[in-house]
C-alpha positions as a Markdown table, in Angstrom:
| # | Residue | x | y | z |
|---|---|---|---|---|
| 1 | Met | -23.9 | -18.1 | -6.8 |
| 2 | Gly | -26.2 | -15.1 | -7.3 |
| 3 | Lys | -27.1 | -15.6 | -11.0 |
| 4 | Val | -26.0 | -18.7 | -12.9 |
| 5 | Thr | -25.8 | -17.0 | -16.2 |
| 6 | Gly | -24.6 | -13.6 | -14.9 |
| 7 | Phe | -21.1 | -14.0 | -16.3 |
| 8 | Leu | -22.6 | -14.6 | -19.8 |
| 9 | Glu | -25.1 | -11.8 | -19.7 |
| 10 | Tyr | -23.1 | -8.9 | -18.2 |
| 11 | Glu | -19.8 | -7.2 | -19.2 |
| 12 | Arg | -17.5 | -5.6 | -16.6 |
| 13 | Thr | -18.3 | -2.0 | -16.0 |
| 14 | Ala | -16.0 | 0.6 | -14.4 |
| 15 | Pro | -17.3 | 3.0 | -11.8 |
| 16 | Val | -17.8 | 6.6 | -12.9 |
| 17 | Lys | -14.7 | 8.8 | -12.6 |
| 18 | Glu | -14.7 | 12.6 | -12.5 |
| 19 | Asp | -13.3 | 14.2 | -15.6 |
| 20 | Ala | -9.5 | 14.5 | -15.6 |
| 21 | Lys | -9.4 | 18.3 | -16.1 |
| 22 | Thr | -11.9 | 18.8 | -13.2 |
| 23 | Arg | -10.2 | 16.5 | -10.7 |
| 24 | Leu | -6.9 | 18.2 | -11.3 |
| 25 | Thr | -8.3 | 21.2 | -9.5 |
| 26 | His | -8.6 | 19.4 | -6.1 |
| 27 | Tyr | -7.2 | 16.6 | -4.0 |
| 28 | Asp | -10.4 | 14.7 | -3.2 |
| 29 | Glu | -11.2 | 11.2 | -4.3 |
| 30 | Phe | -12.8 | 11.2 | -7.8 |
| 31 | Val | -13.9 | 7.6 | -8.3 |
| 32 | His | -17.6 | 7.2 | -7.4 |
| 33 | Leu | -19.4 | 4.2 | -6.0 |
| 34 | Tyr | -21.4 | 2.0 | -8.4 |
| 35 | His | -25.1 | 2.7 | -8.5 |
| 36 | Ala | -27.5 | -0.1 | -7.3 |
| 37 | Asp | -28.0 | -1.7 | -10.7 |
| 38 | Gln | -24.3 | -1.7 | -11.5 |
| 39 | Ile | -23.2 | -3.3 | -8.3 |
| 40 | Asn | -25.9 | -6.0 | -8.6 |
| 41 | Lys | -24.8 | -6.9 | -12.2 |
| 42 | Glu | -21.1 | -6.9 | -11.3 |
| 43 | Ala | -21.7 | -9.2 | -8.3 |
| 44 | Ala | -23.8 | -11.4 | -10.6 |
| 45 | Arg | -20.7 | -11.9 | -12.9 |
| 46 | Cys | -19.0 | -14.0 | -10.2 |
| 47 | Met | -19.2 | -17.7 | -11.2 |
| 48 | Asp | -18.7 | -19.1 | -7.7 |
| 49 | Cys | -16.0 | -21.4 | -9.1 |
| 50 | Gly | -15.4 | -24.9 | -7.6 |
| 51 | Ile | -11.9 | -23.7 | -6.8 |
| 52 | Pro | -12.0 | -20.0 | -6.1 |
| 53 | Phe | -8.5 | -18.9 | -7.3 |
| 54 | Cys | -9.4 | -15.3 | -6.4 |
| 55 | Gln | -9.1 | -16.3 | -2.8 |
| 56 | Ser | -5.7 | -17.8 | -3.2 |
| 57 | Gly | -4.7 | -14.7 | -5.2 |
| 58 | Cys | -5.6 | -12.5 | -2.3 |
| 59 | Pro | -2.9 | -12.2 | 0.4 |
| 60 | Leu | -5.7 | -12.0 | 3.0 |
| 61 | Gly | -7.7 | -15.0 | 1.7 |
| 62 | Asn | -10.9 | -12.9 | 1.4 |
| 63 | Val | -13.9 | -15.1 | 0.9 |
| 64 | Ile | -14.8 | -13.5 | -2.4 |
| 65 | Pro | -17.5 | -15.7 | -4.0 |
| 66 | Glu | -19.5 | -15.6 | -0.7 |
| 67 | Phe | -19.6 | -11.9 | -0.3 |
| 68 | Asn | -20.3 | -11.5 | -4.0 |
| 69 | Asp | -23.4 | -13.7 | -3.6 |
| 70 | Ala | -24.5 | -11.7 | -0.6 |
| 71 | Val | -24.2 | -8.4 | -2.6 |
| 72 | Tyr | -26.2 | -9.8 | -5.4 |
| 73 | Ser | -28.9 | -10.8 | -3.0 |
| 74 | Gly | -28.8 | -7.3 | -1.4 |
| 75 | Asp | -27.8 | -8.7 | 2.0 |
| 76 | Trp | -25.3 | -6.0 | 2.9 |
| 77 | Glu | -25.0 | -7.1 | 6.6 |
| 78 | Gln | -24.0 | -10.6 | 5.6 |
| 79 | Ala | -21.6 | -9.3 | 2.9 |
| 80 | Thr | -20.0 | -7.1 | 5.6 |
| 81 | Ala | -19.6 | -9.9 | 8.0 |
| 82 | Ile | -18.0 | -12.1 | 5.4 |
| 83 | Leu | -15.6 | -9.4 | 4.3 |
| 84 | Leu | -14.6 | -8.4 | 7.8 |
| 85 | Ser | -13.9 | -12.0 | 8.8 |
| 86 | Thr | -10.6 | -11.8 | 6.8 |
| 87 | Asn | -9.9 | -8.1 | 6.3 |
| 88 | Asn | -9.8 | -5.5 | 9.0 |
| 89 | Phe | -9.6 | -2.5 | 6.6 |
| 90 | Pro | -11.5 | -3.1 | 3.4 |
| 91 | Glu | -11.9 | 0.7 | 3.0 |
| 92 | Phe | -8.2 | 0.8 | 2.4 |
| 93 | Thr | -7.7 | -2.2 | 0.2 |
| 94 | Gly | -10.8 | -1.3 | -1.7 |
| 95 | Arg | -9.1 | 1.9 | -2.8 |
| 96 | Ile | -5.4 | 1.2 | -3.1 |
| 97 | Cys | -4.9 | -2.5 | -3.6 |
| 98 | Pro | -3.6 | -3.6 | -7.1 |
| 99 | Ala | -6.2 | -6.4 | -6.8 |
| 100 | Pro | -4.1 | -9.6 | -7.3 |
| 101 | Cys | -7.5 | -11.4 | -6.6 |
| 102 | Glu | -8.7 | -10.1 | -10.0 |
| 103 | Ser | -5.6 | -11.4 | -11.8 |
| 104 | Ala | -6.5 | -14.8 | -10.4 |
| 105 | Cys | -10.3 | -14.6 | -11.3 |
| 106 | Val | -11.3 | -17.6 | -13.4 |
| 107 | Leu | -13.5 | -15.3 | -15.5 |
| 108 | Gly | -10.3 | -13.4 | -16.4 |
| 109 | Ile | -9.0 | -16.3 | -18.5 |
| 110 | Asn | -11.0 | -15.2 | -21.5 |
| 111 | Lys | -13.0 | -12.2 | -20.3 |
| 112 | Ser | -12.6 | -9.2 | -18.0 |
| 113 | Pro | -12.5 | -10.4 | -14.4 |
| 114 | Val | -15.0 | -9.5 | -11.8 |
| 115 | Ser | -14.4 | -6.0 | -10.3 |
| 116 | Ile | -13.7 | -7.5 | -6.9 |
| 117 | Glu | -11.9 | -4.5 | -5.5 |
| 118 | Glu | -14.7 | -2.1 | -6.3 |
| 119 | Ile | -17.3 | -4.5 | -4.8 |
| 120 | Glu | -15.1 | -4.7 | -1.6 |
| 121 | Lys | -15.0 | -0.9 | -1.4 |
| 122 | His | -18.8 | -0.7 | -2.0 |
| 123 | Ile | -19.5 | -3.3 | 0.8 |
| 124 | Ile | -17.6 | -1.4 | 3.5 |
| 125 | Glu | -18.9 | 2.0 | 2.5 |
| 126 | Met | -22.5 | 0.6 | 2.6 |
| 127 | Ala | -21.7 | -0.9 | 6.0 |
| 128 | Phe | -20.7 | 2.5 | 7.4 |
| 129 | Ala | -23.7 | 4.2 | 5.8 |
| 130 | Lys | -26.1 | 1.6 | 7.2 |
| 131 | Gly | -24.6 | 1.7 | 10.7 |
| 132 | Tyr | -23.3 | -1.9 | 10.7 |
| 133 | Ile | -19.8 | -0.7 | 11.7 |
| 134 | Lys | -19.8 | 0.0 | 15.4 |
| 135 | Ala | -17.1 | 0.0 | 18.1 |
| 136 | Gln | -16.9 | -3.5 | 19.5 |
| 137 | Gly | -14.3 | -3.8 | 22.3 |
| 138 | Pro | -13.5 | -7.2 | 23.8 |
| 139 | Leu | -15.8 | -8.6 | 26.5 |
| 140 | Ile | -12.9 | -9.7 | 28.7 |
| 141 | Arg | -9.4 | -8.3 | 29.1 |
| 142 | Thr | -6.5 | -10.6 | 29.6 |
| 143 | Gly | -4.3 | -8.3 | 31.6 |
| 144 | Lys | -1.5 | -8.7 | 29.0 |
| 145 | Lys | 0.0 | -5.6 | 27.4 |
| 146 | Val | 1.4 | -5.4 | 23.9 |
| 147 | Ala | 3.3 | -2.5 | 22.3 |
| 148 | Ile | 3.3 | -2.0 | 18.5 |
| 149 | Val | 5.9 | 0.2 | 17.0 |
| 150 | Gly | 4.5 | 1.8 | 13.8 |
| 151 | Ser | 0.9 | 2.6 | 12.9 |
| 152 | Gly | 0.9 | 1.8 | 9.2 |
| 153 | Pro | -1.3 | -1.0 | 7.8 |
| 154 | Ala | 0.6 | -3.8 | 9.5 |
| 155 | Gly | 0.7 | -2.1 | 12.9 |
| 156 | Leu | -3.0 | -1.2 | 12.7 |
| 157 | Ala | -4.0 | -4.7 | 11.7 |
| 158 | Ala | -2.0 | -6.2 | 14.5 |
| 159 | Ala | -3.5 | -3.7 | 17.0 |
| 160 | Ala | -7.0 | -4.4 | 15.9 |
| 161 | Gln | -6.6 | -8.2 | 16.2 |
| 162 | Leu | -4.8 | -8.2 | 19.5 |
| 163 | Asn | -7.3 | -5.8 | 21.0 |
| 164 | Lys | -10.1 | -8.1 | 19.8 |
| 165 | Ala | -8.2 | -10.9 | 21.7 |
| 166 | Gly | -8.5 | -8.9 | 24.9 |
| 167 | His | -5.0 | -7.6 | 25.3 |
| 168 | Glu | -4.2 | -4.0 | 26.1 |
| 169 | Val | -2.6 | -2.5 | 23.0 |
| 170 | Thr | -0.5 | 0.6 | 22.7 |
| 171 | Val | 0.6 | 1.8 | 19.3 |
| 172 | Tyr | 3.7 | 4.1 | 19.1 |
| 173 | Glu | 3.9 | 6.4 | 16.0 |
| 174 | Arg | 6.8 | 8.8 | 15.4 |
| 175 | Asp | 4.7 | 11.1 | 13.2 |
| 176 | Asp | 2.1 | 13.5 | 14.5 |
| 177 | Thr | -0.9 | 11.4 | 13.5 |
| 178 | Pro | -1.5 | 7.7 | 13.2 |
| 179 | Gly | -1.7 | 5.9 | 9.9 |
| 180 | Gly | 1.9 | 5.6 | 8.6 |
| 181 | Leu | 2.0 | 5.1 | 4.8 |
| 182 | Leu | -1.8 | 5.4 | 4.7 |
| 183 | Asn | -1.6 | 8.9 | 6.2 |
| 184 | Tyr | 1.5 | 10.4 | 4.6 |
| 185 | Gly | 2.6 | 8.2 | 1.7 |
| 186 | Ile | -0.6 | 7.9 | -0.3 |
| 187 | Pro | -2.2 | 11.0 | -1.8 |
| 188 | Asp | -5.6 | 12.2 | -0.8 |
| 189 | Phe | -7.0 | 11.7 | -4.3 |
| 190 | Lys | -6.5 | 8.0 | -3.9 |
| 191 | Leu | -7.2 | 7.7 | -0.2 |
| 192 | Gln | -8.8 | 10.6 | 1.6 |
| 193 | Lys | -7.5 | 11.0 | 5.1 |
| 194 | Asp | -11.0 | 11.2 | 6.7 |
| 195 | Ile | -11.2 | 7.5 | 5.7 |
| 196 | Val | -8.1 | 6.8 | 7.8 |
| 197 | Thr | -9.3 | 9.0 | 10.6 |
| 198 | Arg | -12.6 | 7.3 | 10.7 |
| 199 | Arg | -10.9 | 3.9 | 11.3 |
| 200 | Ile | -8.4 | 5.2 | 13.8 |
| 201 | Ser | -11.3 | 6.8 | 15.8 |
| 202 | Leu | -13.2 | 3.5 | 15.8 |
| 203 | Met | -10.1 | 1.6 | 17.1 |
| 204 | Glu | -9.7 | 4.2 | 19.9 |
| 205 | Lys | -13.3 | 3.6 | 20.9 |
| 206 | Glu | -12.6 | -0.1 | 21.0 |
| 207 | Gly | -9.7 | 0.5 | 23.4 |
| 208 | Val | -6.5 | 0.8 | 21.3 |
| 209 | Ile | -4.2 | 3.4 | 22.6 |
| 210 | Phe | -2.2 | 5.6 | 20.1 |
| 211 | Lys | 0.8 | 7.6 | 21.2 |
| 212 | Cys | 2.0 | 9.9 | 18.4 |
| 213 | Asn | 5.3 | 11.9 | 18.2 |
| 214 | Ser | 6.8 | 8.8 | 19.9 |
| 215 | Asn | 10.0 | 7.7 | 18.2 |
| 216 | Val | 10.9 | 4.5 | 20.1 |
| 217 | Gly | 14.6 | 4.5 | 20.7 |
| 218 | Val | 14.9 | 8.3 | 20.3 |
| 219 | Asn | 12.4 | 10.1 | 22.5 |
| 220 | Val | 10.8 | 7.0 | 24.0 |
| 221 | Glu | 13.0 | 4.8 | 26.1 |
| 222 | Leu | 13.4 | 1.3 | 24.7 |
| 223 | Asn | 13.8 | -0.1 | 28.2 |
| 224 | Thr | 10.3 | 1.3 | 29.1 |
| 225 | Leu | 8.7 | -0.9 | 26.4 |
| 226 | Leu | 10.8 | -4.0 | 27.4 |
| 227 | Arg | 9.9 | -3.5 | 31.0 |
| 228 | Glu | 6.2 | -2.6 | 30.7 |
| 229 | Phe | 5.0 | -4.8 | 27.9 |
| 230 | Gln | 4.7 | -8.6 | 27.7 |
| 231 | Ser | 5.3 | -8.5 | 23.9 |
| 232 | Ile | 6.4 | -6.0 | 21.2 |
| 233 | Ile | 5.6 | -6.0 | 17.5 |
| 234 | Leu | 7.9 | -4.1 | 15.2 |
| 235 | Ala | 5.8 | -2.8 | 12.3 |
| 236 | Gly | 7.8 | 0.3 | 11.3 |
| 237 | Gly | 7.9 | -0.3 | 7.6 |
| 238 | Ser | 10.6 | -0.2 | 5.0 |
| 239 | Thr | 11.5 | 3.5 | 5.2 |
| 240 | Ile | 15.0 | 4.0 | 3.7 |
| 241 | Pro | 14.5 | 5.1 | 0.0 |
| 242 | Arg | 16.7 | 3.9 | -2.8 |
| 243 | Asp | 19.0 | 6.7 | -4.0 |
| 244 | Leu | 20.3 | 7.5 | -7.4 |
| 245 | Asn | 23.7 | 8.9 | -6.5 |
| 246 | Leu | 24.9 | 10.4 | -9.8 |
| 247 | Ser | 27.2 | 13.3 | -10.4 |
| 248 | Gly | 25.4 | 16.5 | -9.3 |
| 249 | Arg | 23.3 | 14.7 | -6.7 |
| 250 | Asp | 23.6 | 17.8 | -4.4 |
| 251 | Ala | 21.7 | 20.0 | -6.9 |
| 252 | Lys | 18.8 | 21.9 | -5.4 |
| 253 | Gly | 15.7 | 20.2 | -6.9 |
| 254 | Val | 16.5 | 16.5 | -6.5 |
| 255 | His | 14.3 | 14.9 | -3.9 |
| 256 | Tyr | 12.9 | 11.6 | -2.6 |
| 257 | Ala | 9.4 | 11.0 | -3.7 |
| 258 | Met | 8.1 | 10.3 | -0.2 |
| 259 | Asp | 9.4 | 13.7 | 1.0 |
| 260 | Phe | 7.4 | 15.4 | -1.8 |
| 261 | Leu | 4.2 | 13.3 | -1.2 |
| 262 | Lys | 4.3 | 13.7 | 2.6 |
| 263 | Gln | 4.6 | 17.5 | 2.3 |
| 264 | Gln | 1.5 | 17.7 | 0.0 |
| 265 | Asn | -0.5 | 15.5 | 2.3 |
| 266 | Lys | 0.3 | 17.8 | 5.2 |
| 267 | Arg | -0.5 | 20.8 | 3.0 |
| 268 | Val | -4.0 | 19.4 | 2.2 |
| 269 | Arg | -4.7 | 19.1 | 5.9 |
| 270 | Asn | -3.3 | 22.5 | 6.7 |
| 271 | Phe | -0.6 | 20.9 | 8.9 |
| 272 | Asn | 2.6 | 22.8 | 9.6 |
| 273 | Ile | 5.5 | 22.0 | 7.2 |
| 274 | Asp | 8.8 | 22.6 | 9.0 |
| 275 | Gln | 11.1 | 21.9 | 6.0 |
| 276 | Glu | 11.9 | 23.7 | 2.7 |
| 277 | Ala | 8.9 | 23.4 | 0.5 |
| 278 | Ile | 9.1 | 20.9 | -2.4 |
| 279 | Leu | 6.7 | 22.1 | -5.2 |
| 280 | Ala | 6.3 | 21.2 | -8.8 |
| 281 | Thr | 4.4 | 24.4 | -9.7 |
| 282 | Gly | 5.6 | 25.9 | -13.0 |
| 283 | Lys | 8.5 | 23.3 | -13.3 |
| 284 | Asp | 9.5 | 20.6 | -15.7 |
| 285 | Val | 9.3 | 17.5 | -13.5 |
| 286 | Ile | 11.0 | 14.2 | -14.0 |
| 287 | Val | 9.8 | 11.2 | -12.0 |
| 288 | Ile | 12.4 | 8.3 | -11.9 |
| 289 | Gly | 10.6 | 5.1 | -11.1 |
| 290 | Gly | 7.6 | 3.4 | -12.7 |
| 291 | Gly | 5.7 | 2.0 | -9.7 |
| 292 | Asp | 2.8 | 3.3 | -7.7 |
| 293 | Thr | 4.8 | 5.9 | -5.8 |
| 294 | Gly | 6.0 | 7.3 | -9.1 |
| 295 | Ser | 2.4 | 7.5 | -10.3 |
| 296 | Asp | 1.4 | 9.3 | -7.1 |
| 297 | Cys | 4.1 | 11.9 | -7.8 |
| 298 | Ile | 2.7 | 12.4 | -11.3 |
| 299 | Gly | -0.8 | 13.1 | -10.0 |
| 300 | Thr | 0.5 | 15.4 | -7.3 |
| 301 | Ser | 2.7 | 17.3 | -9.7 |
| 302 | Asn | -0.1 | 17.9 | -12.1 |
| 303 | Arg | -2.3 | 19.1 | -9.3 |
| 304 | Gln | 0.4 | 21.5 | -8.2 |
| 305 | Gly | 0.5 | 23.0 | -11.7 |
| 306 | Ala | 3.7 | 21.5 | -13.1 |
| 307 | Lys | 4.8 | 22.8 | -16.5 |
| 308 | Ser | 5.5 | 19.2 | -17.7 |
| 309 | Val | 5.7 | 15.8 | -16.1 |
| 310 | Thr | 7.9 | 13.0 | -17.5 |
| 311 | Gln | 8.3 | 9.5 | -16.0 |
| 312 | Phe | 11.4 | 7.4 | -16.7 |
| 313 | Glu | 11.8 | 3.7 | -16.0 |
| 314 | Ile | 15.1 | 1.9 | -16.6 |
| 315 | Met | 13.3 | -1.4 | -17.3 |
| 316 | Pro | 11.8 | -2.2 | -20.7 |
| 317 | Met | 8.2 | -1.4 | -21.4 |
| 318 | Pro | 6.0 | -4.2 | -19.9 |
| 319 | Ser | 3.7 | -6.3 | -22.1 |
| 320 | Gln | 0.0 | -5.2 | -22.4 |
| 321 | Ala | -1.3 | -8.8 | -22.2 |
| 322 | Arg | -0.2 | -12.0 | -20.5 |
| 323 | Thr | 2.6 | -13.9 | -22.2 |
| 324 | Ser | 3.7 | -17.5 | -21.8 |
| 325 | Asn | 5.9 | -16.4 | -19.0 |
| 326 | Met | 3.0 | -14.9 | -17.1 |
| 327 | Pro | 0.3 | -17.6 | -17.2 |
| 328 | Trp | -3.0 | -17.3 | -15.4 |
| 329 | Pro | -3.6 | -17.3 | -12.4 |
| 330 | Thr | -0.2 | -15.7 | -11.5 |
| 331 | Tyr | 0.0 | -12.0 | -11.0 |
| 332 | Pro | 1.2 | -10.6 | -14.3 |
| 333 | Met | 3.7 | -7.7 | -14.7 |
| 334 | Leu | 1.7 | -5.8 | -17.3 |
| 335 | Leu | 1.8 | -2.2 | -18.5 |
| 336 | Lys | -0.2 | -0.2 | -16.0 |
| 337 | Val | -2.0 | 3.0 | -16.9 |
| 338 | Thr | -3.1 | 4.7 | -13.7 |
| 339 | Ser | -5.5 | 7.6 | -13.3 |
| 340 | Ser | -2.5 | 9.8 | -12.8 |
| 341 | His | -1.1 | 8.8 | -16.2 |
| 342 | Glu | -4.5 | 9.6 | -17.7 |
| 343 | Glu | -4.3 | 13.1 | -16.3 |
| 344 | Gly | -1.1 | 13.9 | -18.4 |
| 345 | Cys | 2.4 | 12.5 | -18.4 |
| 346 | Asn | 5.2 | 11.7 | -20.8 |
| 347 | Arg | 6.4 | 8.1 | -20.3 |
| 348 | Ala | 9.6 | 6.5 | -21.4 |
| 349 | Trp | 11.1 | 3.0 | -20.7 |
| 350 | Ala | 14.6 | 1.6 | -21.0 |
| 351 | Val | 16.1 | 5.0 | -20.1 |
| 352 | Asn | 19.1 | 5.3 | -17.8 |
| 353 | Ser | 19.9 | 8.5 | -15.9 |
| 354 | Lys | 23.5 | 9.7 | -16.1 |
| 355 | Glu | 24.0 | 13.0 | -14.4 |
| 356 | Tyr | 22.1 | 15.8 | -12.6 |
| 357 | Ile | 23.1 | 19.1 | -14.3 |
| 358 | Lys | 23.0 | 22.3 | -12.2 |
| 359 | Asp | 23.4 | 25.9 | -12.9 |
| 360 | Glu | 25.9 | 28.3 | -11.4 |
| 361 | Gln | 23.6 | 28.8 | -8.3 |
| 362 | Gly | 23.5 | 25.0 | -7.7 |
| 363 | Asn | 19.9 | 24.7 | -8.9 |
| 364 | Leu | 18.9 | 21.7 | -11.0 |
| 365 | Lys | 18.4 | 22.6 | -14.7 |
| 366 | Ala | 18.6 | 19.3 | -16.6 |
| 367 | Leu | 19.0 | 15.6 | -16.4 |
| 368 | Lys | 21.4 | 13.7 | -18.7 |
| 369 | Ile | 19.9 | 10.4 | -19.9 |
| 370 | Val | 20.7 | 7.6 | -22.4 |
| 371 | Asp | 18.5 | 4.9 | -23.9 |
| 372 | Val | 19.4 | 1.3 | -23.1 |
| 373 | Lys | 18.8 | -2.1 | -24.7 |
| 374 | Trp | 18.1 | -5.1 | -22.5 |
| 375 | Asp | 19.0 | -8.7 | -22.9 |
| 376 | Ile | 16.0 | -11.0 | -22.2 |
| 377 | Asp | 16.6 | -14.5 | -20.7 |
| 378 | Ala | 14.6 | -17.7 | -21.5 |
| 379 | Asn | 12.0 | -16.8 | -18.9 |
| 380 | Gly | 11.3 | -13.5 | -20.5 |
| 381 | Arg | 13.1 | -11.5 | -17.8 |
| 382 | Pro | 15.4 | -8.6 | -18.6 |
| 383 | Val | 18.9 | -9.4 | -17.2 |
| 384 | Asn | 21.5 | -7.0 | -18.6 |
| 385 | Phe | 21.4 | -3.8 | -20.5 |
| 386 | Thr | 23.8 | -1.9 | -22.8 |
| 387 | Glu | 23.6 | 1.8 | -23.6 |
| 388 | Ile | 22.6 | 2.7 | -27.1 |
| 389 | Glu | 25.3 | 4.7 | -28.8 |
| 390 | Gly | 24.2 | 8.2 | -29.9 |
| 391 | Thr | 21.2 | 8.5 | -27.6 |
| 392 | Thr | 22.7 | 10.5 | -24.8 |
| 393 | Arg | 20.9 | 13.8 | -24.3 |
| 394 | Glu | 19.9 | 16.4 | -21.8 |
| 395 | Leu | 16.3 | 16.9 | -20.7 |
| 396 | Pro | 15.5 | 20.3 | -19.1 |
| 397 | Cys | 14.0 | 19.9 | -15.6 |
| 398 | Gln | 13.9 | 21.8 | -12.3 |
| 399 | Leu | 12.6 | 19.0 | -10.1 |
| 400 | Val | 13.6 | 15.3 | -10.1 |
| 401 | Leu | 11.6 | 13.0 | -7.8 |
| 402 | Leu | 13.3 | 9.7 | -7.0 |
| 403 | Ala | 10.6 | 7.0 | -6.7 |
| 404 | Met | 12.6 | 3.8 | -7.0 |
| 405 | Gly | 11.4 | 2.0 | -4.0 |
| 406 | Phe | 12.8 | 1.3 | -0.5 |
| 407 | Leu | 15.8 | -0.7 | 0.7 |
| 408 | His | 15.1 | -1.6 | 4.3 |
| 409 | Pro | 13.9 | -0.2 | 7.6 |
| 410 | Gln | 15.7 | 2.5 | 9.5 |
| 411 | Lys | 18.4 | 0.8 | 11.6 |
| 412 | Glu | 19.5 | 3.8 | 13.8 |
| 413 | Gly | 17.8 | 3.9 | 17.1 |
| 414 | Leu | 15.2 | 1.2 | 17.6 |
| 415 | Ile | 16.7 | -1.8 | 15.6 |
| 416 | Glu | 20.3 | -1.2 | 16.6 |
| 417 | Asn | 19.5 | -0.7 | 20.2 |
| 418 | Leu | 17.2 | -3.8 | 20.4 |
| 419 | Gly | 19.8 | -6.1 | 18.9 |
| 420 | Val | 17.4 | -8.0 | 16.7 |
| 421 | Glu | 18.9 | -10.0 | 13.9 |
| 422 | Leu | 18.6 | -8.8 | 10.3 |
| 423 | Asp | 18.4 | -10.8 | 7.1 |
| 424 | Asn | 20.7 | -10.4 | 4.1 |
| 425 | Arg | 18.5 | -7.6 | 2.8 |
| 426 | Gly | 18.7 | -5.6 | 6.0 |
| 427 | Asn | 15.1 | -6.4 | 7.1 |
| 428 | Val | 14.3 | -7.6 | 10.6 |
| 429 | Lys | 14.7 | -11.4 | 10.6 |
| 430 | Ala | 11.6 | -13.3 | 11.6 |
| 431 | Glu | 10.4 | -16.4 | 9.9 |
| 432 | Glu | 7.3 | -16.2 | 7.8 |
| 433 | Gly | 4.4 | -18.0 | 9.6 |
| 434 | Lys | 6.1 | -17.4 | 13.0 |
| 435 | Tyr | 7.0 | -13.7 | 12.9 |
| 436 | Gln | 9.1 | -14.1 | 16.0 |
| 437 | Thr | 12.6 | -12.5 | 16.1 |
| 438 | Asn | 15.7 | -13.8 | 17.9 |
| 439 | Ile | 14.3 | -12.1 | 21.0 |
| 440 | Ala | 11.4 | -14.2 | 22.2 |
| 441 | Lys | 9.0 | -11.4 | 23.2 |
| 442 | Ile | 9.6 | -9.3 | 20.1 |
| 443 | Phe | 7.8 | -10.0 | 16.8 |
| 444 | Ala | 8.0 | -8.3 | 13.4 |
| 445 | Ala | 5.5 | -7.8 | 10.6 |
| 446 | Gly | 4.9 | -5.9 | 7.3 |
| 447 | Asp | 7.5 | -4.2 | 5.2 |
| 448 | Met | 9.9 | -4.1 | 8.2 |
| 449 | Arg | 10.1 | -7.9 | 8.0 |
| 450 | Arg | 9.3 | -8.9 | 4.4 |
| 451 | Gly | 10.7 | -5.8 | 2.6 |
| 452 | Gln | 8.8 | -3.3 | 0.5 |
| 453 | Ser | 5.4 | -4.7 | -0.5 |
| 454 | Leu | 1.7 | -4.1 | -0.8 |
| 455 | Val | -0.7 | -2.6 | 1.8 |
| 456 | Val | -2.7 | -5.8 | 1.5 |
| 457 | Trp | 0.3 | -7.9 | 2.4 |
| 458 | Ala | 1.1 | -5.6 | 5.3 |
| 459 | Ile | -2.5 | -6.1 | 6.7 |
| 460 | Ser | -2.1 | -9.9 | 6.2 |
| 461 | Glu | 1.2 | -9.9 | 8.1 |
| 462 | Gly | -0.1 | -7.8 | 10.9 |
| 463 | Arg | -3.1 | -10.2 | 11.4 |
| 464 | Glu | -0.9 | -13.3 | 11.3 |
| 465 | Ala | 1.8 | -11.8 | 13.6 |
| 466 | Ala | -1.0 | -10.8 | 16.0 |
| 467 | Arg | -2.2 | -14.4 | 16.1 |
| 468 | Lys | 1.3 | -15.6 | 16.9 |
| 469 | Val | 1.7 | -13.0 | 19.7 |
| 470 | Asp | -1.6 | -14.2 | 21.1 |
| 471 | Glu | -0.4 | -17.8 | 21.1 |
| 472 | Tyr | 2.9 | -16.6 | 22.8 |
| 473 | Leu | 1.0 | -14.8 | 25.5 |
| 474 | Met | -1.9 | -17.2 | 26.1 |
| 475 | Gly | -0.6 | -20.6 | 24.9 |
| 476 | Phe | -3.4 | -20.7 | 22.2 |
| 477 | Ser | -5.3 | -18.2 | 20.0 |
| 478 | Lys | -8.9 | -17.9 | 18.9 |
| 479 | Leu | -8.0 | -15.2 | 16.3 |
| 480 | Ser | -8.8 | -16.1 | 12.7 |
| 481 | Ser | -6.3 | -17.4 | 10.2 |
| 482 | Lys | -6.2 | -16.3 | 6.6 |
| 483 | Asp | -9.2 | -18.4 | 5.7 |
| 484 | Gly | -11.3 | -16.9 | 8.6 |
| 485 | Ile | -11.4 | -20.2 | 10.6 |
| 486 | Pro | -10.6 | -19.7 | 14.3 |
| 487 | Tyr | -7.7 | -21.6 | 15.7 |
| 488 | Ala | -8.4 | -23.6 | 18.9 |
């Protein structure tokens, strides 16, 4: 514990953000690192609890009190070693994780929790700046070859771990650059792509092979993978978006959120866009869906110069504070105001969309909506809704972005040809903790297995699946578990 009275003396401070009006003129990250005094005081707020609930709140099991203590002491090399013992990519989670660890922080019972996510980001950026992060390939190669399909956070984590174990790892990515969701699903203003490229380059130096424009089951023969590799990990993500198939769905101007975000990420990098441009410039934009993807659409639309941006959510407005149904240390479903909301957005809850209205040329011109009232069960959960009479109206818009989440992985091609079993939600069936499919040499991890989830969960699953593959290939594994302790 860095400072015994730190949590009593210091209040939580947020890092400096660039002014909203200024940051709307570019796509760069706008949250600055703490200065030296700030980071010291924030680390000092950690109480080094007897039972660190923050660690159980973190899907990766990050050893949080220990790296906070090292930061307070100014021992950045030790802090880096502790952080990397459980997390391959803190530069990603330190930027885009919703920080369930902070929801479980004991200090958060009656005060603001420790800024764990920001400390994590600061540690890894200091580590890169001080030269602690260097390519470290394995000393011995096992001669075993593993193929990983998908280079999102789960695939990257699995690749890093298996390469560390000495296996020859090849990652297949159907897009033109590695990174998956990190590359094309998250805007640059939240995660600049040079951060992703920096990590990919490091992994390549360590021996991981990346093959892009490689769609396994389409332009890469599945039999080639089954023949040449001793094991395969499916980490392709949950990529089929949830649709809102109302009357007028064919109107020009109704798009999936991820198509919109991917185009802008390519635009920022001056990559070729071989589809019709989806732009919010000068338009009234409606984002349907209240999650992170919807928030990303708001920030991107405002940067493109939208005339107005409105976000609808069919669910009722969340509580602004914990209720009896969301006790500490569980992760609470609270009202979230993101940086994109701060930049300008009309928000409405308990709104149901009824019809896309188009003009004579087939262009979207309005969205018909209605307010709804939800019934709440004994556990505080909304269960059924009824439309409120007299609230049906049309809202002018020329662009609707559907950001309602994802259903399951794409089945055509790889999954269908492999013959792996699926669960009742359409995900690849592989028991948690084992990650092995009905085909012995094939494993699954991340959203492709568990369904749409967080980046931090994808990294956790990639690490755990890698350990199981290592055990399958070698009979045992020395790769770390969630608590950082090597298995014999």
